[in-house]
N, C-alpha and C positions, 0 to 999 in steps of 0.2 A: 370149857371144853378139857383139860389138863391129858397129853396125852399122856401114854406109858412109858416108861421107860425101858428099853432092849429087855431089864432083867423082871419086869413084871410091874413096879413096883412105882409108882405116880410118883412123878417133880416132885421135890420140895418147896419150902416159900423160897428157899437160899436158888433152887432153880429158875422161880419166876424172876426175882430180883436181877437175876443172870441173864436173862430173854428180854426184862422190860430195858437192862440195859444195851443189849443190840439193835431193839429197836432205835435208844437213842442213839446211837453210832450211825446206824441207816438215819437216819433225817442230820445228822452232825455230817457223813460222805455227802448225803444230795446239794447242802445247802452251799458244797464247794468254802467253804469258811476255815480258812489251814488252823485258826486256833481253837475254832469248837471243834476238828475234828482231835487235836493234837490232845485236848481235856481229857480224852478216852485211854489214854497211855501214861503206864509208869512212869514217873522221872528218873529213877534209875534201875540199871540192870535191863534195860527193857531192848530187845532182840526181834529180828522181822525176815519173814525167807516171803518174797514178794516175787510181780509176773516179770517184772523188771531187773535189769543188774540196779548194785551188785551183787554176789553169790549171796553176801546177809548184811542186815543192815544193822547196825550194834547203836545205841542213842540216839536221844532224843532229835542233836542237833541233826544230826545225818536224817534221820525221820523226816524231818520238818521238812527239809529241803526236797524230800523224794513228796511229799505230798502236793509243791510249791511249782515244782516239774508237773505231778501228774492232773493238778486243775489247769495249770496255764496250755496245755495239748488238749484242753476238750472245749467246743462251740458251744454254747449252750447249756442244757440241765443236761445232770447226769442224774438216770434211776436205776434201783436198786433195787430188787427184788430177793427175800430171803425167802430158802424153801428147806425143809428137812428139818429146821434146828432143833437140834438135840443136845443138852445143856445136863450136864453133873456137878452139883455143885458142893462141896462137905467144907462147913468152920470159913476159913479163907483161900480157898483155892478150889477154881473152876474152867471148867473144861469146858467150851461152844463150840461146834461144829455143824457147818450145816450148805448149801449150795448155795451161791450168789448170779444173779444174773445182773449185770451191769451194759446200762443203753445206756448212749449218745452217741454224739458226733466228735470223735479224735484226730487231730491234726486233719481236719479237714474229711472223712471221710466215716460212715457211717459204723457205730459197732454197736454189736449186740452177742454177751455169749458169757454162758455158764464158768462159772468158775470154783473151785472149792478150799473150803474156809476153813480152818483151826483157831480161833483163840483163845488162848488162856490167859486168865482172871487172877490176881491177888489183891482179896480185899487188904486194904491198905489207908488206914483212919478212917472206916469205914465207911469207901466206895470201893467198888470192884473197877477196876483198871489192869487192862493189858499188859500183861510183860512179855509176851511172847505172840508174832500174830502170822500165818504161814497160809498162804494163798496161791494155787497152782489148776495148773491145767495140764491132763489127760496128755499122756504126748505117743502118738505112733512109733515103736523103735530102727522100725525097717528104716523110717526118712529122715526120723530125728527131727518130722515136726511135732508142735502145740495143736491137740485135737479141741481146736476153738469151739467148732460146730456143733460141740454136743449138750444133748440136756437131760437131763437129772430123771430118773423113773419119778413120773408123778405130777413135775413143773411142768404149765404150761410153755409158751413163748412168746 
């Protein structure tokens, strides 16, 4: 069953292509295989705003090093859950946004947290590739701390 878009229209076949791509990305993420995950990103002009420093990642080699370090910090499997995935795709440009639950053991400690994610895709040589990836937690402005224990409406824990 196809969900409705915010404007009341139904998703297009392009939207469905990007939804499928997001599910494939999830599987690659959980595989902890750097080459598999890197296959989802545009080879030129890629940027990311991620949870860890630096402020902005630019280019594939910088992003690849981030994934290597990230996966090395996890002991055992990483579980992802995508919730409230919304996609808007037209021609060769698409935006996907959702909440992502990440659970596993990082640096010897259990981790189970929801993040907000926005992925910008461009269809390059017939394949949807991310050219921008943005992941964040809300923050408490009074303390300056990330709110890592929030759960989005409608999502289980």
